[in-house]
mmJSON file of the N, C-alpha and C atoms, coordinates in Angstrom:
{"data_MODEL":{"atom_site":{
"group_PDB":["ATOM","ATOM","ATOM","ATOM","ATOM","ATOM","ATOM","ATOM","ATOM","ATOM","ATOM","ATOM","ATOM","ATOM","ATOM","ATOM","ATOM","ATOM","ATOM","ATOM","ATOM","ATOM","ATOM","ATOM","ATOM","ATOM","ATOM","ATOM","ATOM","ATOM","ATOM","ATOM","ATOM","ATOM","ATOM","ATOM","ATOM","ATOM","ATOM","ATOM","ATOM","ATOM","ATOM","ATOM","ATOM","ATOM","ATOM","ATOM","ATOM","ATOM","ATOM","ATOM","ATOM","ATOM","ATOM","ATOM","ATOM","ATOM","ATOM","ATOM","ATOM","ATOM","ATOM","ATOM","ATOM","ATOM","ATOM","ATOM","ATOM","ATOM","ATOM","ATOM","ATOM","ATOM","ATOM","ATOM","ATOM","ATOM","ATOM","ATOM","ATOM","ATOM","ATOM","ATOM","ATOM","ATOM","ATOM","ATOM","ATOM","ATOM","ATOM","ATOM","ATOM","ATOM","ATOM","ATOM","ATOM","ATOM","ATOM","ATOM","ATOM","ATOM","ATOM","ATOM","ATOM","ATOM","ATOM","ATOM","ATOM","ATOM","ATOM","ATOM","ATOM","ATOM","ATOM","ATOM","ATOM","ATOM","ATOM","ATOM","ATOM","ATOM","ATOM","ATOM","ATOM","ATOM","ATOM","ATOM","ATOM","ATOM","ATOM","ATOM","ATOM","ATOM","ATOM","ATOM","ATOM","ATOM","ATOM","ATOM","ATOM","ATOM","ATOM","ATOM","ATOM","ATOM","ATOM","ATOM","ATOM","ATOM","ATOM","ATOM","ATOM","ATOM","ATOM","ATOM","ATOM","ATOM","ATOM","ATOM","ATOM","ATOM","ATOM","ATOM","ATOM","ATOM","ATOM","ATOM","ATOM","ATOM","ATOM","ATOM","ATOM","ATOM","ATOM","ATOM","ATOM","ATOM","ATOM","ATOM","ATOM","ATOM","ATOM","ATOM","ATOM","ATOM","ATOM","ATOM","ATOM","ATOM","ATOM","ATOM","ATOM","ATOM","ATOM","ATOM","ATOM","ATOM","ATOM","ATOM","ATOM","ATOM","ATOM","ATOM","ATOM","ATOM","ATOM","ATOM","ATOM","ATOM","ATOM","ATOM","ATOM","ATOM","ATOM","ATOM","ATOM","ATOM","ATOM","ATOM","ATOM","ATOM","ATOM","ATOM","ATOM","ATOM","ATOM","ATOM","ATOM","ATOM","ATOM","ATOM","ATOM","ATOM","ATOM","ATOM","ATOM"],
"id":[1,2,3,4,5,6,7,8,9,10,11,12,13,14,15,16,17,18,19,20,21,22,23,24,25,26,27,28,29,30,31,32,33,34,35,36,37,38,39,40,41,42,43,44,45,46,47,48,49,50,51,52,53,54,55,56,57,58,59,60,61,62,63,64,65,66,67,68,69,70,71,72,73,74,75,76,77,78,79,80,81,82,83,84,85,86,87,88,89,90,91,92,93,94,95,96,97,98,99,100,101,102,103,104,105,106,107,108,109,110,111,112,113,114,115,116,117,118,119,120,121,122,123,124,125,126,127,128,129,130,131,132,133,134,135,136,137,138,139,140,141,142,143,144,145,146,147,148,149,150,151,152,153,154,155,156,157,158,159,160,161,162,163,164,165,166,167,168,169,170,171,172,173,174,175,176,177,178,179,180,181,182,183,184,185,186,187,188,189,190,191,192,193,194,195,196,197,198,199,200,201,202,203,204,205,206,207,208,209,210,211,212,213,214,215,216,217,218,219,220,221,222,223,224,225,226,227,228,229,230,231,232,233,234,235,236,237],
"type_symbol":["N","C","C","N","C","C","N","C","C","N","C","C","N","C","C","N","C","C","N","C","C","N","C","C","N","C","C","N","C","C","N","C","C","N","C","C","N","C","C","N","C","C","N","C","C","N","C","C","N","C","C","N","C","C","N","C","C","N","C","C","N","C","C","N","C","C","N","C","C","N","C","C","N","C","C","N","C","C","N","C","C","N","C","C","N","C","C","N","C","C","N","C","C","N","C","C","N","C","C","N","C","C","N","C","C","N","C","C","N","C","C","N","C","C","N","C","C","N","C","C","N","C","C","N","C","C","N","C","C","N","C","C","N","C","C","N","C","C","N","C","C","N","C","C","N","C","C","N","C","C","N","C","C","N","C","C","N","C","C","N","C","C","N","C","C","N","C","C","N","C","C","N","C","C","N","C","C","N","C","C","N","C","C","N","C","C","N","C","C","N","C","C","N","C","C","N","C","C","N","C","C","N","C","C","N","C","C","N","C","C","N","C","C","N","C","C","N","C","C","N","C","C","N","C","C","N","C","C","N","C","C","N","C","C","N","C","C"],
"label_atom_id":["N","CA","C","N","CA","C","N","CA","C","N","CA","C","N","CA","C","N","CA","C","N","CA","C","N","CA","C","N","CA","C","N","CA","C","N","CA","C","N","CA","C","N","CA","C","N","CA","C","N","CA","C","N","CA","C","N","CA","C","N","CA","C","N","CA","C","N","CA","C","N","CA","C","N","CA","C","N","CA","C","N","CA","C","N","CA","C","N","CA","C","N","CA","C","N","CA","C","N","CA","C","N","CA","C","N","CA","C","N","CA","C","N","CA","C","N","CA","C","N","CA","C","N","CA","C","N","CA","C","N","CA","C","N","CA","C","N","CA","C","N","CA","C","N","CA","C","N","CA","C","N","CA","C","N","CA","C","N","CA","C","N","CA","C","N","CA","C","N","CA","C","N","CA","C","N","CA","C","N","CA","C","N","CA","C","N","CA","C","N","CA","C","N","CA","C","N","CA","C","N","CA","C","N","CA","C","N","CA","C","N","CA","C","N","CA","C","N","CA","C","N","CA","C","N","CA","C","N","CA","C","N","CA","C","N","CA","C","N","CA","C","N","CA","C","N","CA","C","N","CA","C","N","CA","C","N","CA","C","N","CA","C","N","CA","C","N","CA","C","N","CA","C","N","CA","C"],
"label_alt_id":[null,null,null,null,null,null,null,null,null,null,null,null,null,null,null,null,null,null,null,null,null,null,null,null,null,null,null,null,null,null,null,null,null,null,null,null,null,null,null,null,null,null,null,null,null,null,null,null,null,null,null,null,null,null,null,null,null,null,null,null,null,null,null,null,null,null,null,null,null,null,null,null,null,null,null,null,null,null,null,null,null,null,null,null,null,null,null,null,null,null,null,null,null,null,null,null,null,null,null,null,null,null,null,null,null,null,null,null,null,null,null,null,null,null,null,null,null,null,null,null,null,null,null,null,null,null,null,null,null,null,null,null,null,null,null,null,null,null,null,null,null,null,null,null,null,null,null,null,null,null,null,null,null,null,null,null,null,null,null,null,null,null,null,null,null,null,null,null,null,null,null,null,null,null,null,null,null,null,null,null,null,null,null,null,null,null,null,null,null,null,null,null,null,null,null,null,null,null,null,null,null,null,null,null,null,null,null,null,null,null,null,null,null,null,null,null,null,null,null,null,null,null,null,null,null,null,null,null,null,null,null,null,null,null,null,null,null],
"label_comp_id":["MET","MET","MET","TYR","TYR","TYR","SER","SER","SER","ILE","ILE","ILE","GLU","GLU","GLU","TYR","TYR","TYR","ILE","ILE","ILE","ASN","ASN","ASN","SER","SER","SER","LEU","LEU","LEU","THR","THR","THR","GLY","GLY","GLY","ASP","ASP","ASP","ASN","ASN","ASN","ILE","ILE","ILE","MET","MET","MET","ASN","ASN","ASN","ALA","ALA","ALA","LYS","LYS","LYS","GLU","GLU","GLU","ILE","ILE","ILE","ASP","ASP","ASP","THR","THR","THR","LEU","LEU","LEU","PHE","PHE","PHE","ASP","ASP","ASP","ILE","ILE","ILE","LYS","LYS","LYS","LYS","LYS","LYS","ASN","ASN","ASN","ARG","ARG","ARG","ALA","ALA","ALA","LYS","LYS","LYS","GLY","GLY","GLY","ASP","ASP","ASP","CYS","CYS","CYS","LEU","LEU","LEU","PHE","PHE","PHE","GLU","GLU","GLU","SER","SER","SER","LEU","LEU","LEU","SER","SER","SER","GLN","GLN","GLN","SER","SER","SER","LEU","LEU","LEU","ASN","ASN","ASN","ASN","ASN","ASN","GLY","GLY","GLY","LYS","LYS","LYS","MET","MET","MET","ASP","ASP","ASP","PHE","PHE","PHE","HIS","HIS","HIS","GLU","GLU","GLU","ASN","ASN","ASN","ILE","ILE","ILE","ARG","ARG","ARG","LYS","LYS","LYS","GLU","GLU","GLU","ILE","ILE","ILE","CYS","CYS","CYS","ASN","ASN","ASN","PHE","PHE","PHE","TYR","TYR","TYR","LYS","LYS","LYS","VAL","VAL","VAL","PHE","PHE","PHE","ASP","ASP","ASP","GLU","GLU","GLU","THR","THR","THR","SER","SER","SER","ASP","ASP","ASP","TYR","TYR","TYR","GLU","GLU","GLU","THR","THR","THR","ASP","ASP","ASP","SER","SER","SER","ILE","ILE","ILE","GLU","GLU","GLU"],
"label_asym_id":["A","A","A","A","A","A","A","A","A","A","A","A","A","A","A","A","A","A","A","A","A","A","A","A","A","A","A","A","A","A","A","A","A","A","A","A","A","A","A","A","A","A","A","A","A","A","A","A","A","A","A","A","A","A","A","A","A","A","A","A","A","A","A","A","A","A","A","A","A","A","A","A","A","A","A","A","A","A","A","A","A","A","A","A","A","A","A","A","A","A","A","A","A","A","A","A","A","A","A","A","A","A","A","A","A","A","A","A","A","A","A","A","A","A","A","A","A","A","A","A","A","A","A","A","A","A","A","A","A","A","A","A","A","A","A","A","A","A","A","A","A","A","A","A","A","A","A","A","A","A","A","A","A","A","A","A","A","A","A","A","A","A","A","A","A","A","A","A","A","A","A","A","A","A","A","A","A","A","A","A","A","A","A","A","A","A","A","A","A","A","A","A","A","A","A","A","A","A","A","A","A","A","A","A","A","A","A","A","A","A","A","A","A","A","A","A","A","A","A","A","A","A","A","A","A","A","A","A","A","A","A","A","A","A","A","A","A"],
"label_entity_id":["1","1","1","1","1","1","1","1","1","1","1","1","1","1","1","1","1","1","1","1","1","1","1","1","1","1","1","1","1","1","1","1","1","1","1","1","1","1","1","1","1","1","1","1","1","1","1","1","1","1","1","1","1","1","1","1","1","1","1","1","1","1","1","1","1","1","1","1","1","1","1","1","1","1","1","1","1","1","1","1","1","1","1","1","1","1","1","1","1","1","1","1","1","1","1","1","1","1","1","1","1","1","1","1","1","1","1","1","1","1","1","1","1","1","1","1","1","1","1","1","1","1","1","1","1","1","1","1","1","1","1","1","1","1","1","1","1","1","1","1","1","1","1","1","1","1","1","1","1","1","1","1","1","1","1","1","1","1","1","1","1","1","1","1","1","1","1","1","1","1","1","1","1","1","1","1","1","1","1","1","1","1","1","1","1","1","1","1","1","1","1","1","1","1","1","1","1","1","1","1","1","1","1","1","1","1","1","1","1","1","1","1","1","1","1","1","1","1","1","1","1","1","1","1","1","1","1","1","1","1","1","1","1","1","1","1","1"],
"label_seq_id":[1,1,1,2,2,2,3,3,3,4,4,4,5,5,5,6,6,6,7,7,7,8,8,8,9,9,9,10,10,10,11,11,11,12,12,12,13,13,13,14,14,14,15,15,15,16,16,16,17,17,17,18,18,18,19,19,19,20,20,20,21,21,21,22,22,22,23,23,23,24,24,24,25,25,25,26,26,26,27,27,27,28,28,28,29,29,29,30,30,30,31,31,31,32,32,32,33,33,33,34,34,34,35,35,35,36,36,36,37,37,37,38,38,38,39,39,39,40,40,40,41,41,41,42,42,42,43,43,43,44,44,44,45,45,45,46,46,46,47,47,47,48,48,48,49,49,49,50,50,50,51,51,51,52,52,52,53,53,53,54,54,54,55,55,55,56,56,56,57,57,57,58,58,58,59,59,59,60,60,60,61,61,61,62,62,62,63,63,63,64,64,64,65,65,65,66,66,66,67,67,67,68,68,68,69,69,69,70,70,70,71,71,71,72,72,72,73,73,73,74,74,74,75,75,75,76,76,76,77,77,77,78,78,78,79,79,79],
"pdbx_PDB_ins_code":[null,null,null,null,null,null,null,null,null,null,null,null,null,null,null,null,null,null,null,null,null,null,null,null,null,null,null,null,null,null,null,null,null,null,null,null,null,null,null,null,null,null,null,null,null,null,null,null,null,null,null,null,null,null,null,null,null,null,null,null,null,null,null,null,null,null,null,null,null,null,null,null,null,null,null,null,null,null,null,null,null,null,null,null,null,null,null,null,null,null,null,null,null,null,null,null,null,null,null,null,null,null,null,null,null,null,null,null,null,null,null,null,null,null,null,null,null,null,null,null,null,null,null,null,null,null,null,null,null,null,null,null,null,null,null,null,null,null,null,null,null,null,null,null,null,null,null,null,null,null,null,null,null,null,null,null,null,null,null,null,null,null,null,null,null,null,null,null,null,null,null,null,null,null,null,null,null,null,null,null,null,null,null,null,null,null,null,null,null,null,null,null,null,null,null,null,null,null,null,null,null,null,null,null,null,null,null,null,null,null,null,null,null,null,null,null,null,null,null,null,null,null,null,null,null,null,null,null,null,null,null,null,null,null,null,null,null],
"Cartn_x":[-12.462,-11.962,-11.89,-10.88,-10.656,-11.21,-11.722,-12.208,-11.078,-11.344,-10.36,-9.967,-10.893,-10.621,-9.622,-9.759,-8.888,-7.463,-7.362,-6.077,-5.404,-6.19,-5.646,-5.064,-5.792,-5.302,-3.994,-3.773,-2.529,-1.364,-1.62,-0.571,-0.251,-1.224,-1.122,-1.344,-1.672,-1.995,-3.482,-3.883,-5.271,-5.273,-5.393,-5.329,-6.504,-7.683,-8.942,-10.046,-11.031,-12.228,-13.251,-14.262,-15.265,-16.009,-16.281,-16.949,-16.097,-14.746,-13.854,-13.743,-13.717,-13.684,-14.946,-16.104,-17.363,-17.378,-16.636,-16.606,-15.81,-15.022,-14.154,-14.883,-16.025,-16.726,-18.141,-18.679,-20.061,-20.633,-21.854,-22.54,-23.224,-22.933,-23.547,-24.368,-25.61,-26.438,-26.393,-26.473,-26.567,-27.533,-27.727,-28.759,-28.408,-27.146,-26.71,-27.29,-27.149,-27.662,-26.505,-25.367,-24.283,-23.177,-23.525,-22.55,-22.186,-22.435,-22.297,-20.844,-19.834,-18.465,-18.207,-18.654,-18.442,-19.313,-20.492,-21.305,-20.656,-20.106,-19.462,-18.175,-17.45,-16.271,-16.752,-17.795,-18.316,-18.763,-19.448,-19.862,-18.669,-17.633,-16.44,-15.677,-15.665,-14.932,-15.702,-17.008,-17.885,-18.884,-18.441,-19.316,-20.666,-20.634,-21.852,-22.72,-22.294,-23.123,-22.676,-23.657,-23.355,-23.377,-23.436,-23.62,-22.505,-21.303,-20.187,-19.767,-20.602,-20.224,-20.046,-20.834,-20.694,-19.313,-18.895,-17.604,-16.474,-16.589,-15.523,-15.424,-16.539,-16.533,-15.876,-16.315,-15.767,-14.215,-13.761,-12.301,-11.543,-12.07,-11.383,-11.351,-12.465,-12.529,-11.549,-11.523,-10.581,-9.115,-8.852,-7.496,-7.118,-8.031,-7.726,-7.583,-8.26,-8.056,-6.58,-6.09,-4.674,-3.729,-4.001,-3.144,-3.015,-4.069,-4.058,-3.183,-3.228,-2.446,-0.955,-0.572,0.832,1.444,0.643,1.139,2.168,3.039,4.082,3.989,2.799,2.637,2.085,2.29,1.822,0.298,-0.271,-1.707,-2.432,-1.843,-2.507,-2.087,-1.455,-1.019,-2.184,-2.071,-3.12,-2.838,-1.789,-1.463,-2.513],
"Cartn_y":[-11.214,-11.21,-9.734,-9.438,-8.12,-7.901,-6.713,-6.407,-6.124,-6.266,-5.927,-4.462,-3.619,-2.173,-1.95,-2.673,-2.516,-3.015,-4.149,-4.686,-3.729,-3.183,-2.26,-1.017,-0.56,0.612,0.358,-0.86,-1.214,-1.341,-1.952,-2.214,-1.066,-0.161,0.984,0.495,-0.779,-1.326,-1.546,-1.571,-1.897,-3.33,-4.287,-5.76,-6.126,-6.037,-6.323,-5.674,-5.236,-4.728,-5.831,-5.569,-6.592,-7.149,-6.329,-6.78,-7.723,-7.442,-8.367,-9.705,-9.669,-10.947,-11.743,-11.094,-11.834,-12.59,-12.113,-12.832,-14.088,-14.264,-15.468,-16.649,-16.398,-17.457,-17.594,-18.826,-19.133,-19.525,-19.102,-19.472,-20.842,-21.811,-23.161,-23.355,-23.667,-23.897,-25.381,-25.557,-26.927,-26.909,-28.023,-28.138,-27.399,-27.165,-26.436,-27.07,-28.354,-29.089,-29.711,-29.096,-29.627,-30.273,-30.696,-31.311,-30.354,-29.066,-28.15,-28.091,-28.223,-28.23,-29.408,-30.578,-31.781,-31.767,-31.219,-31.085,-30.11,-29.019,-28.064,-28.656,-29.497,-30.147,-31.141,-31.864,-32.783,-32.076,-30.948,-30.156,-29.704,-29.248,-28.754,-29.839,-31.031,-32.125,-32.974,-32.828,-33.758,-33.049,-31.994,-31.276,-30.822,-30.311,-29.8,-30.765,-32.021,-33.084,-33.241,-33.393,-33.593,-35.074,-35.958,-37.383,-38.019,-37.407,-38.066,-37.439,-36.553,-35.856,-36.803,-37.873,-38.813,-39.555,-39.94,-40.579,-39.622,-38.361,-37.407,-37.234,-37.105,-36.935,-38.149,-39.374,-40.595,-40.697,-40.345,-40.424,-39.403,-38.215,-37.197,-37.596,-38.127,-38.574,-39.736,-40.71,-41.806,-41.303,-40.326,-39.739,-39.178,-38.454,-37.833,-38.833,-39.987,-41.026,-41.53,-41.737,-42.214,-41.094,-39.883,-38.711,-38.509,-38.637,-38.371,-39.426,-40.664,-41.748,-41.577,-41.018,-40.927,-39.552,-38.689,-37.331,-37.303,-36.311,-36.198,-34.826,-34.179,-32.92,-33.174,-32.179,-32.32,-32.297,-32.966,-33.111,-31.806,-30.785,-29.515,-28.515,-29.027,-28.187,-27.736,-26.576,-26.097,-26.479,-27.293,-27.656,-28.549],
"Cartn_z":[-9.512,-10.821,-11.326,-12.072,-12.479,-13.916,-14.174,-15.526,-16.47,-17.752,-18.751,-18.668,-18.359,-18.234,-17.123,-15.999,-14.849,-15.246,-15.913,-16.329,-17.303,-18.256,-19.199,-18.502,-17.448,-16.737,-16.008,-15.557,-14.872,-15.823,-16.942,-17.908,-18.825,-18.947,-19.928,-21.347,-21.536,-22.846,-22.996,-24.225,-24.503,-24.999,-24.075,-24.42,-25.285,-24.754,-25.452,-24.688,-25.435,-24.748,-24.551,-23.739,-23.415,-24.638,-25.652,-26.823,-27.646,-27.662,-28.405,-27.684,-26.365,-25.608,-25.817,-25.838,-26.07,-27.361,-28.352,-29.654,-29.591,-28.56,-28.42,-27.803,-27.153,-26.411,-26.855,-26.665,-26.826,-25.481,-25.254,-24.052,-24.256,-23.468,-23.564,-22.27,-22.474,-21.307,-20.899,-19.586,-19.037,-17.849,-17.246,-16.211,-14.939,-14.666,-13.447,-12.175,-12.058,-10.844,-10.063,-10.03,-9.266,-10.063,-11.259,-12.174,-13.298,-13.128,-14.269,-14.766,-13.89,-14.317,-15.267,-14.847,-15.663,-16.938,-16.834,-18.02,-19.032,-18.564,-19.449,-20.07,-19.321,-19.854,-20.974,-20.748,-21.713,-22.938,-22.781,-23.92,-24.721,-24.07,-24.777,-25.508,-24.912,-25.511,-26.507,-26.494,-27.272,-28.141,-28.819,-29.75,-29.176,-27.941,-27.339,-26.61,-26.597,-25.895,-24.446,-23.555,-22.137,-21.749,-22.746,-22.516,-21.673,-21.691,-21.042,-19.717,-19.178,-17.939,-16.761,-16.7,-15.563,-15.681,-16.923,-17.109,-16.715,-17.152,-16.84,-15.342,-14.658,-13.213,-12.54,-12.987,-12.386,-12.56,-13.774,-14.051,-13.208,-13.086,-12.246,-10.806,-10.3,-8.921,-8.675,-9.607,-9.468,-9.503,-10.319,-10.371,-8.99,-8.398,-7.088,-5.981,-6.075,-5.054,-5.161,-6.333,-6.516,-6.163,-6.635,-6.362,-4.912,-4.135,-2.718,-1.997,-2.461,-1.853,-2.072,-3.216,-3.529,-3.241,-2.606,-2.374,-1.27,-1.335,-0.312,0.373,0.342,1.003,2.422,3.249,4.66,4.693,5.694,5.803,5.888,6.545,6.681,5.581,4.525,3.429,2.616,1.958,1.048,-0.372,-0.623,-2.027,-2.646],
"occupancy":[1.0,1.0,1.0,1.0,1.0,1.0,1.0,1.0,1.0,1.0,1.0,1.0,1.0,1.0,1.0,1.0,1.0,1.0,1.0,1.0,1.0,1.0,1.0,1.0,1.0,1.0,1.0,1.0,1.0,1.0,1.0,1.0,1.0,1.0,1.0,1.0,1.0,1.0,1.0,1.0,1.0,1.0,1.0,1.0,1.0,1.0,1.0,1.0,1.0,1.0,1.0,1.0,1.0,1.0,1.0,1.0,1.0,1.0,1.0,1.0,1.0,1.0,1.0,1.0,1.0,1.0,1.0,1.0,1.0,1.0,1.0,1.0,1.0,1.0,1.0,1.0,1.0,1.0,1.0,1.0,1.0,1.0,1.0,1.0,1.0,1.0,1.0,1.0,1.0,1.0,1.0,1.0,1.0,1.0,1.0,1.0,1.0,1.0,1.0,1.0,1.0,1.0,1.0,1.0,1.0,1.0,1.0,1.0,1.0,1.0,1.0,1.0,1.0,1.0,1.0,1.0,1.0,1.0,1.0,1.0,1.0,1.0,1.0,1.0,1.0,1.0,1.0,1.0,1.0,1.0,1.0,1.0,1.0,1.0,1.0,1.0,1.0,1.0,1.0,1.0,1.0,1.0,1.0,1.0,1.0,1.0,1.0,1.0,1.0,1.0,1.0,1.0,1.0,1.0,1.0,1.0,1.0,1.0,1.0,1.0,1.0,1.0,1.0,1.0,1.0,1.0,1.0,1.0,1.0,1.0,1.0,1.0,1.0,1.0,1.0,1.0,1.0,1.0,1.0,1.0,1.0,1.0,1.0,1.0,1.0,1.0,1.0,1.0,1.0,1.0,1.0,1.0,1.0,1.0,1.0,1.0,1.0,1.0,1.0,1.0,1.0,1.0,1.0,1.0,1.0,1.0,1.0,1.0,1.0,1.0,1.0,1.0,1.0,1.0,1.0,1.0,1.0,1.0,1.0,1.0,1.0,1.0,1.0,1.0,1.0,1.0,1.0,1.0,1.0,1.0,1.0,1.0,1.0,1.0,1.0,1.0,1.0],
"B_iso_or_equiv":[0.0,0.0,0.0,0.0,0.0,0.0,0.0,0.0,0.0,0.0,0.0,0.0,0.0,0.0,0.0,0.0,0.0,0.0,0.0,0.0,0.0,0.0,0.0,0.0,0.0,0.0,0.0,0.0,0.0,0.0,0.0,0.0,0.0,0.0,0.0,0.0,0.0,0.0,0.0,0.0,0.0,0.0,0.0,0.0,0.0,0.0,0.0,0.0,0.0,0.0,0.0,0.0,0.0,0.0,0.0,0.0,0.0,0.0,0.0,0.0,0.0,0.0,0.0,0.0,0.0,0.0,0.0,0.0,0.0,0.0,0.0,0.0,0.0,0.0,0.0,0.0,0.0,0.0,0.0,0.0,0.0,0.0,0.0,0.0,0.0,0.0,0.0,0.0,0.0,0.0,0.0,0.0,0.0,0.0,0.0,0.0,0.0,0.0,0.0,0.0,0.0,0.0,0.0,0.0,0.0,0.0,0.0,0.0,0.0,0.0,0.0,0.0,0.0,0.0,0.0,0.0,0.0,0.0,0.0,0.0,0.0,0.0,0.0,0.0,0.0,0.0,0.0,0.0,0.0,0.0,0.0,0.0,0.0,0.0,0.0,0.0,0.0,0.0,0.0,0.0,0.0,0.0,0.0,0.0,0.0,0.0,0.0,0.0,0.0,0.0,0.0,0.0,0.0,0.0,0.0,0.0,0.0,0.0,0.0,0.0,0.0,0.0,0.0,0.0,0.0,0.0,0.0,0.0,0.0,0.0,0.0,0.0,0.0,0.0,0.0,0.0,0.0,0.0,0.0,0.0,0.0,0.0,0.0,0.0,0.0,0.0,0.0,0.0,0.0,0.0,0.0,0.0,0.0,0.0,0.0,0.0,0.0,0.0,0.0,0.0,0.0,0.0,0.0,0.0,0.0,0.0,0.0,0.0,0.0,0.0,0.0,0.0,0.0,0.0,0.0,0.0,0.0,0.0,0.0,0.0,0.0,0.0,0.0,0.0,0.0,0.0,0.0,0.0,0.0,0.0,0.0,0.0,0.0,0.0,0.0,0.0,0.0],
"pdbx_formal_charge":[null,null,null,null,null,null,null,null,null,null,null,null,null,null,null,null,null,null,null,null,null,null,null,null,null,null,null,null,null,null,null,null,null,null,null,null,null,null,null,null,null,null,null,null,null,null,null,null,null,null,null,null,null,null,null,null,null,null,null,null,null,null,null,null,null,null,null,null,null,null,null,null,null,null,null,null,null,null,null,null,null,null,null,null,null,null,null,null,null,null,null,null,null,null,null,null,null,null,null,null,null,null,null,null,null,null,null,null,null,null,null,null,null,null,null,null,null,null,null,null,null,null,null,null,null,null,null,null,null,null,null,null,null,null,null,null,null,null,null,null,null,null,null,null,null,null,null,null,null,null,null,null,null,null,null,null,null,null,null,null,null,null,null,null,null,null,null,null,null,null,null,null,null,null,null,null,null,null,null,null,null,null,null,null,null,null,null,null,null,null,null,null,null,null,null,null,null,null,null,null,null,null,null,null,null,null,null,null,null,null,null,null,null,null,null,null,null,null,null,null,null,null,null,null,null,null,null,null,null,null,null,null,null,null,null,null,null],
"auth_seq_id":[1,1,1,2,2,2,3,3,3,4,4,4,5,5,5,6,6,6,7,7,7,8,8,8,9,9,9,10,10,10,11,11,11,12,12,12,13,13,13,14,14,14,15,15,15,16,16,16,17,17,17,18,18,18,19,19,19,20,20,20,21,21,21,22,22,22,23,23,23,24,24,24,25,25,25,26,26,26,27,27,27,28,28,28,29,29,29,30,30,30,31,31,31,32,32,32,33,33,33,34,34,34,35,35,35,36,36,36,37,37,37,38,38,38,39,39,39,40,40,40,41,41,41,42,42,42,43,43,43,44,44,44,45,45,45,46,46,46,47,47,47,48,48,48,49,49,49,50,50,50,51,51,51,52,52,52,53,53,53,54,54,54,55,55,55,56,56,56,57,57,57,58,58,58,59,59,59,60,60,60,61,61,61,62,62,62,63,63,63,64,64,64,65,65,65,66,66,66,67,67,67,68,68,68,69,69,69,70,70,70,71,71,71,72,72,72,73,73,73,74,74,74,75,75,75,76,76,76,77,77,77,78,78,78,79,79,79],
"auth_comp_id":["MET","MET","MET","TYR","TYR","TYR","SER","SER","SER","ILE","ILE","ILE","GLU","GLU","GLU","TYR","TYR","TYR","ILE","ILE","ILE","ASN","ASN","ASN","SER","SER","SER","LEU","LEU","LEU","THR","THR","THR","GLY","GLY","GLY","ASP","ASP","ASP","ASN","ASN","ASN","ILE","ILE","ILE","MET","MET","MET","ASN","ASN","ASN","ALA","ALA","ALA","LYS","LYS","LYS","GLU","GLU","GLU","ILE","ILE","ILE","ASP","ASP","ASP","THR","THR","THR","LEU","LEU","LEU","PHE","PHE","PHE","ASP","ASP","ASP","ILE","ILE","ILE","LYS","LYS","LYS","LYS","LYS","LYS","ASN","ASN","ASN","ARG","ARG","ARG","ALA","ALA","ALA","LYS","LYS","LYS","GLY","GLY","GLY","ASP","ASP","ASP","CYS","CYS","CYS","LEU","LEU","LEU","PHE","PHE","PHE","GLU","GLU","GLU","SER","SER","SER","LEU","LEU","LEU","SER","SER","SER","GLN","GLN","GLN","SER","SER","SER","LEU","LEU","LEU","ASN","ASN","ASN","ASN","ASN","ASN","GLY","GLY","GLY","LYS","LYS","LYS","MET","MET","MET","ASP","ASP","ASP","PHE","PHE","PHE","HIS","HIS","HIS","GLU","GLU","GLU","ASN","ASN","ASN","ILE","ILE","ILE","ARG","ARG","ARG","LYS","LYS","LYS","GLU","GLU","GLU","ILE","ILE","ILE","CYS","CYS","CYS","ASN","ASN","ASN","PHE","PHE","PHE","TYR","TYR","TYR","LYS","LYS","LYS","VAL","VAL","VAL","PHE","PHE","PHE","ASP","ASP","ASP","GLU","GLU","GLU","THR","THR","THR","SER","SER","SER","ASP","ASP","ASP","TYR","TYR","TYR","GLU","GLU","GLU","THR","THR","THR","ASP","ASP","ASP","SER","SER","SER","ILE","ILE","ILE","GLU","GLU","GLU"],
"auth_asym_id":["A","A","A","A","A","A","A","A","A","A","A","A","A","A","A","A","A","A","A","A","A","A","A","A","A","A","A","A","A","A","A","A","A","A","A","A","A","A","A","A","A","A","A","A","A","A","A","A","A","A","A","A","A","A","A","A","A","A","A","A","A","A","A","A","A","A","A","A","A","A","A","A","A","A","A","A","A","A","A","A","A","A","A","A","A","A","A","A","A","A","A","A","A","A","A","A","A","A","A","A","A","A","A","A","A","A","A","A","A","A","A","A","A","A","A","A","A","A","A","A","A","A","A","A","A","A","A","A","A","A","A","A","A","A","A","A","A","A","A","A","A","A","A","A","A","A","A","A","A","A","A","A","A","A","A","A","A","A","A","A","A","A","A","A","A","A","A","A","A","A","A","A","A","A","A","A","A","A","A","A","A","A","A","A","A","A","A","A","A","A","A","A","A","A","A","A","A","A","A","A","A","A","A","A","A","A","A","A","A","A","A","A","A","A","A","A","A","A","A","A","A","A","A","A","A","A","A","A","A","A","A","A","A","A","A","A","A"],
"auth_atom_id":["N","CA","C","N","CA","C","N","CA","C","N","CA","C","N","CA","C","N","CA","C","N","CA","C","N","CA","C","N","CA","C","N","CA","C","N","CA","C","N","CA","C","N","CA","C","N","CA","C","N","CA","C","N","CA","C","N","CA","C","N","CA","C","N","CA","C","N","CA","C","N","CA","C","N","CA","C","N","CA","C","N","CA","C","N","CA","C","N","CA","C","N","CA","C","N","CA","C","N","CA","C","N","CA","C","N","CA","C","N","CA","C","N","CA","C","N","CA","C","N","CA","C","N","CA","C","N","CA","C","N","CA","C","N","CA","C","N","CA","C","N","CA","C","N","CA","C","N","CA","C","N","CA","C","N","CA","C","N","CA","C","N","CA","C","N","CA","C","N","CA","C","N","CA","C","N","CA","C","N","CA","C","N","CA","C","N","CA","C","N","CA","C","N","CA","C","N","CA","C","N","CA","C","N","CA","C","N","CA","C","N","CA","C","N","CA","C","N","CA","C","N","CA","C","N","CA","C","N","CA","C","N","CA","C","N","CA","C","N","CA","C","N","CA","C","N","CA","C","N","CA","C","N","CA","C","N","CA","C","N","CA","C","N","CA","C","N","CA","C","N","CA","C","N","CA","C"],
"pdbx_PDB_model_num":[1,1,1,1,1,1,1,1,1,1,1,1,1,1,1,1,1,1,1,1,1,1,1,1,1,1,1,1,1,1,1,1,1,1,1,1,1,1,1,1,1,1,1,1,1,1,1,1,1,1,1,1,1,1,1,1,1,1,1,1,1,1,1,1,1,1,1,1,1,1,1,1,1,1,1,1,1,1,1,1,1,1,1,1,1,1,1,1,1,1,1,1,1,1,1,1,1,1,1,1,1,1,1,1,1,1,1,1,1,1,1,1,1,1,1,1,1,1,1,1,1,1,1,1,1,1,1,1,1,1,1,1,1,1,1,1,1,1,1,1,1,1,1,1,1,1,1,1,1,1,1,1,1,1,1,1,1,1,1,1,1,1,1,1,1,1,1,1,1,1,1,1,1,1,1,1,1,1,1,1,1,1,1,1,1,1,1,1,1,1,1,1,1,1,1,1,1,1,1,1,1,1,1,1,1,1,1,1,1,1,1,1,1,1,1,1,1,1,1,1,1,1,1,1,1,1,1,1,1,1,1,1,1,1,1,1,1]
}}}
């Protein structure tokens, strides 16, 4: 991942500095036991609550089961 300073140097523009970016985000803690992606999605969608992470994970996994069956890409594709 590239730093904002690096991107600014490439574009010649001052997009945002690190302190400005930090004001756009909040740090939310979760258990970080393998389901942290789903817990963070649940927190974002449910006012900070992780209660729905199992449902989110189940729905995404079910989607990929169907997606995989209907795909028309080659087996060794990276798509």
